[in-house]
A tleap script that builds the chain and sets N, CA, C and O, in Angstrom:
source leaprc.protein.ff14SB
mol = sequence {
  NMET SER ALA TYR ALA GLU TYR VAL CYS ARG
  HIE CYS LYS ARG ALA VAL SER ARG GLU GLU
  LEU LYS THR MET PRO GLY VAL LYS CYS PRO
  HIE CYS GLY SER ARG ILE LEU ILE ARG VAL
  ARG PRO PRO ARG ILE LYS VAL VAL LYS THR
  CGLU
}
set mol.1.N position { -2.937 7.861 -9.552 }
set mol.1.CA position { -2.463 8.242 -8.047 }
set mol.1.C position { -2.365 9.645 -7.547 }
set mol.1.O position { -2.216 10.599 -8.310 }
set mol.2.N position { -2.440 9.736 -6.402 }
set mol.2.CA position { -2.237 11.278 -5.783 }
set mol.2.C position { -0.768 11.484 -6.045 }
set mol.2.O position { -0.027 10.678 -6.607 }
set mol.3.N position { -0.426 12.731 -5.543 }
set mol.3.CA position { 0.802 13.401 -5.334 }
set mol.3.C position { 1.241 13.229 -3.916 }
set mol.3.O position { 2.284 13.789 -3.581 }
set mol.4.N position { 0.707 12.667 -3.220 }
set mol.4.CA position { 1.500 12.370 -1.839 }
set mol.4.C position { 1.789 10.799 -1.618 }
set mol.4.O position { 1.446 10.155 -2.610 }
set mol.5.N position { 2.153 10.270 -0.922 }
set mol.5.CA position { 2.266 8.786 -0.510 }
set mol.5.C position { 1.069 8.529 0.139 }
set mol.5.O position { 0.438 9.397 0.741 }
set mol.6.N position { 0.653 7.101 0.017 }
set mol.6.CA position { -0.883 7.203 1.702 }
set mol.6.C position { 0.076 6.388 2.245 }
set mol.6.O position { 0.727 7.293 2.765 }
set mol.7.N position { 0.901 5.022 2.643 }
set mol.7.CA position { 1.635 4.826 3.558 }
set mol.7.C position { 3.159 5.073 3.667 }
set mol.7.O position { 3.787 5.140 2.610 }
set mol.8.N position { 3.972 5.248 5.121 }
set mol.8.CA position { 5.124 5.168 4.842 }
set mol.8.C position { 5.321 4.126 5.771 }
set mol.8.O position { 4.637 3.934 6.776 }
set mol.9.N position { 6.688 3.184 5.231 }
set mol.9.CA position { 7.230 2.311 6.201 }
set mol.9.C position { 7.455 2.893 7.748 }
set mol.9.O position { 7.574 4.109 7.901 }
set mol.10.N position { 7.504 2.063 8.795 }
set mol.10.CA position { 8.207 2.732 9.735 }
set mol.10.C position { 9.643 2.081 9.864 }
set mol.10.O position { 10.597 2.562 10.476 }
set mol.11.N position { 9.608 1.035 9.248 }
set mol.11.CA position { 11.118 0.092 9.494 }
set mol.11.C position { 11.971 1.214 8.627 }
set mol.11.O position { 12.729 2.115 8.984 }
set mol.12.N position { 11.459 0.707 7.168 }
set mol.12.CA position { 12.433 1.517 6.372 }
set mol.12.C position { 12.386 2.945 5.464 }
set mol.12.O position { 13.319 3.320 4.754 }
set mol.13.N position { 11.173 3.622 5.627 }
set mol.13.CA position { 11.094 4.883 5.739 }
set mol.13.C position { 10.557 4.922 4.297 }
set mol.13.O position { 10.651 6.086 3.907 }
set mol.14.N position { 10.173 4.343 3.603 }
set mol.14.CA position { 9.878 4.329 2.199 }
set mol.14.C position { 8.974 4.219 1.735 }
set mol.14.O position { 8.685 3.068 2.062 }
set mol.15.N position { 7.992 4.656 0.993 }
set mol.15.CA position { 6.617 5.210 0.430 }
set mol.15.C position { 6.355 4.167 0.044 }
set mol.15.O position { 7.155 3.365 -0.437 }
set mol.16.N position { 4.734 3.954 0.255 }
set mol.16.CA position { 3.952 2.292 -0.509 }
set mol.16.C position { 2.945 2.688 -0.939 }
set mol.16.O position { 2.303 3.141 0.008 }
set mol.17.N position { 2.349 2.799 -1.948 }
set mol.17.CA position { 1.208 3.160 -2.249 }
set mol.17.C position { 0.209 2.076 -2.201 }
set mol.17.O position { 0.552 0.932 -1.905 }
set mol.18.N position { -1.443 2.494 -2.576 }
set mol.18.CA position { -2.128 1.450 -2.096 }
set mol.18.C position { -1.955 0.029 -3.024 }
set mol.18.O position { -2.187 -1.055 -2.489 }
set mol.19.N position { -1.538 0.107 -4.423 }
set mol.19.CA position { -1.779 -0.860 -5.642 }
set mol.19.C position { -0.473 -1.255 -4.590 }
set mol.19.O position { -0.779 -2.089 -3.738 }
set mol.20.N position { 0.898 -0.773 -4.549 }
set mol.20.CA position { 1.922 -2.111 -3.978 }
set mol.20.C position { 0.851 -3.004 -2.701 }
set mol.20.O position { 0.332 -4.117 -2.776 }
set mol.21.N position { 0.828 -2.319 -1.957 }
set mol.21.CA position { -0.372 -3.074 -0.521 }
set mol.21.C position { -0.840 -4.292 -1.351 }
set mol.21.O position { -0.348 -5.395 -1.111 }
set mol.22.N position { -1.661 -4.155 -2.201 }
set mol.22.CA position { -2.502 -4.894 -3.176 }
set mol.22.C position { -1.625 -6.329 -3.325 }
set mol.22.O position { -1.966 -7.446 -2.935 }
set mol.23.N position { -0.411 -5.939 -4.001 }
set mol.23.CA position { 0.288 -7.103 -4.199 }
set mol.23.C position { 0.667 -8.049 -3.543 }
set mol.23.O position { 0.810 -9.167 -4.036 }
set mol.24.N position { 0.934 -7.725 -2.113 }
set mol.24.CA position { 1.712 -8.297 -0.706 }
set mol.24.C position { 0.484 -9.199 -0.634 }
set mol.24.O position { -0.571 -9.014 -1.242 }
set mol.25.N position { 0.834 -10.424 0.378 }
set mol.25.CA position { -0.325 -11.091 0.651 }
set mol.25.C position { -0.523 -10.405 2.754 }
set mol.25.O position { 0.293 -10.472 3.673 }
set mol.26.N position { -1.743 -9.919 2.721 }
set mol.26.CA position { -1.850 -9.401 4.132 }
set mol.26.C position { -1.231 -8.084 4.054 }
set mol.26.O position { -0.844 -7.627 2.978 }
set mol.27.N position { -1.108 -7.357 5.341 }
set mol.27.CA position { -0.577 -5.704 5.003 }
set mol.27.C position { 0.701 -5.872 5.478 }
set mol.27.O position { 0.995 -6.086 6.654 }
set mol.28.N position { 1.461 -5.772 4.548 }
set mol.28.CA position { 3.196 -5.331 5.015 }
set mol.28.C position { 3.892 -4.500 3.677 }
set mol.28.O position { 3.465 -4.338 2.534 }
set mol.29.N position { 5.127 -4.060 4.331 }
set mol.29.CA position { 6.147 -3.218 3.410 }
set mol.29.C position { 6.471 -3.973 2.057 }
set mol.29.O position { 6.907 -5.055 2.451 }
set mol.30.N position { 6.487 -3.983 0.970 }
set mol.30.CA position { 6.772 -4.687 -0.402 }
set mol.30.C position { 8.371 -4.660 -0.621 }
set mol.30.O position { 8.939 -5.055 -1.639 }
set mol.31.N position { 9.094 -4.031 0.718 }
set mol.31.CA position { 10.235 -3.309 0.552 }
set mol.31.C position { 11.024 -4.686 1.615 }
set mol.31.O position { 11.534 -5.700 1.138 }
set mol.32.N position { 10.959 -4.449 2.686 }
set mol.32.CA position { 11.294 -4.700 3.917 }
set mol.32.C position { 10.635 -5.745 4.138 }
set mol.32.O position { 11.279 -6.793 4.204 }
set mol.33.N position { 9.077 -5.793 4.330 }
set mol.33.CA position { 8.595 -7.349 4.997 }
set mol.33.C position { 7.963 -6.642 6.510 }
set mol.33.O position { 7.346 -7.465 7.186 }
set mol.34.N position { 8.041 -5.352 7.055 }
set mol.34.CA position { 7.716 -5.053 8.022 }
set mol.34.C position { 6.352 -4.383 7.971 }
set mol.34.O position { 6.070 -3.638 7.032 }
set mol.35.N position { 5.288 -4.693 9.206 }
set mol.35.CA position { 4.170 -4.754 9.350 }
set mol.35.C position { 3.802 -3.552 9.916 }
set mol.35.O position { 2.651 -3.438 10.336 }
set mol.36.N position { 4.649 -2.554 10.007 }
set mol.36.CA position { 4.250 -1.940 10.605 }
set mol.36.C position { 4.247 -0.163 9.642 }
set mol.36.O position { 5.242 0.548 9.496 }
set mol.37.N position { 2.712 0.166 9.096 }
set mol.37.CA position { 2.746 0.982 8.072 }
set mol.37.C position { 2.064 2.621 8.715 }
set mol.37.O position { 1.293 2.612 9.675 }
set mol.38.N position { 2.377 3.607 8.203 }
set mol.38.CA position { 1.954 4.652 9.009 }
set mol.38.C position { 1.125 5.542 8.066 }
set mol.38.O position { 1.688 6.134 7.145 }
set mol.39.N position { 0.027 5.632 8.239 }
set mol.39.CA position { -0.930 6.138 6.828 }
set mol.39.C position { -0.344 7.941 7.099 }
set mol.39.O position { -0.284 8.531 8.178 }
set mol.40.N position { 0.141 8.634 5.275 }
set mol.40.CA position { -0.040 10.227 5.739 }
set mol.40.C position { -1.072 10.515 5.201 }
set mol.40.O position { -1.826 9.958 4.404 }
set mol.41.N position { -1.019 12.040 6.040 }
set mol.41.CA position { -2.072 12.585 6.292 }
set mol.41.C position { -2.223 13.721 4.432 }
set mol.41.O position { -1.164 14.304 4.197 }
set mol.42.N position { -2.838 13.855 3.835 }
set mol.42.CA position { -2.831 14.938 2.621 }
set mol.42.C position { -2.638 16.133 3.432 }
set mol.42.O position { -3.017 16.381 4.577 }
set mol.43.N position { -1.658 17.142 2.206 }
set mol.43.CA position { -1.337 18.406 3.130 }
set mol.43.C position { -2.633 19.398 2.963 }
set mol.43.O position { -3.327 19.505 1.952 }
set mol.44.N position { -2.757 19.954 3.951 }
set mol.44.CA position { -4.182 20.591 3.731 }
set mol.44.C position { -4.073 22.153 4.828 }
set mol.44.O position { -3.154 22.374 5.616 }
set mol.45.N position { -4.922 22.791 4.653 }
set mol.45.CA position { -4.579 24.013 5.720 }
set mol.45.C position { -5.804 23.830 6.170 }
set mol.45.O position { -6.846 23.592 5.558 }
set mol.46.N position { -5.475 24.030 7.874 }
set mol.46.CA position { -7.098 24.449 8.397 }
set mol.46.C position { -7.353 25.317 8.745 }
set mol.46.O position { -6.520 25.887 9.450 }
set mol.47.N position { -8.357 25.832 8.543 }
set mol.47.CA position { -8.810 27.514 8.391 }
set mol.47.C position { -9.876 27.221 9.523 }
set mol.47.O position { -10.732 26.337 9.559 }
set mol.48.N position { -9.493 28.506 10.705 }
set mol.48.CA position { -10.206 28.545 11.827 }
set mol.48.C position { -10.880 29.601 12.074 }
set mol.48.O position { -10.123 30.535 11.812 }
set mol.49.N position { -11.783 29.967 12.397 }
set mol.49.CA position { -12.780 31.431 12.000 }
set mol.49.C position { -12.338 31.863 13.933 }
set mol.49.O position { -12.098 30.988 14.765 }
set mol.50.N position { -12.338 33.139 14.183 }
set mol.50.CA position { -11.824 33.856 15.143 }
set mol.50.C position { -12.606 34.613 15.052 }
set mol.50.O position { -13.163 34.866 13.984 }
set mol.51.N position { -12.986 35.462 16.688 }
set mol.51.CA position { -13.829 36.558 16.879 }
set mol.51.C position { -12.679 37.818 17.319 }
set mol.51.O position { -13.076 38.957 17.567 }
savepdb mol mol.pdb
quit
């Protein structure tokens, strides 16, 4: 598993991994049952060339 959480529950603000989502029927938070999950982007630095 990577160093960051893949999803965060909008209701209880807990991190949810992809493995935890596989244990639940459908897509919902295993902690509170909310169906609103936000995908967390990995920390990347965007480099833009300028003139």
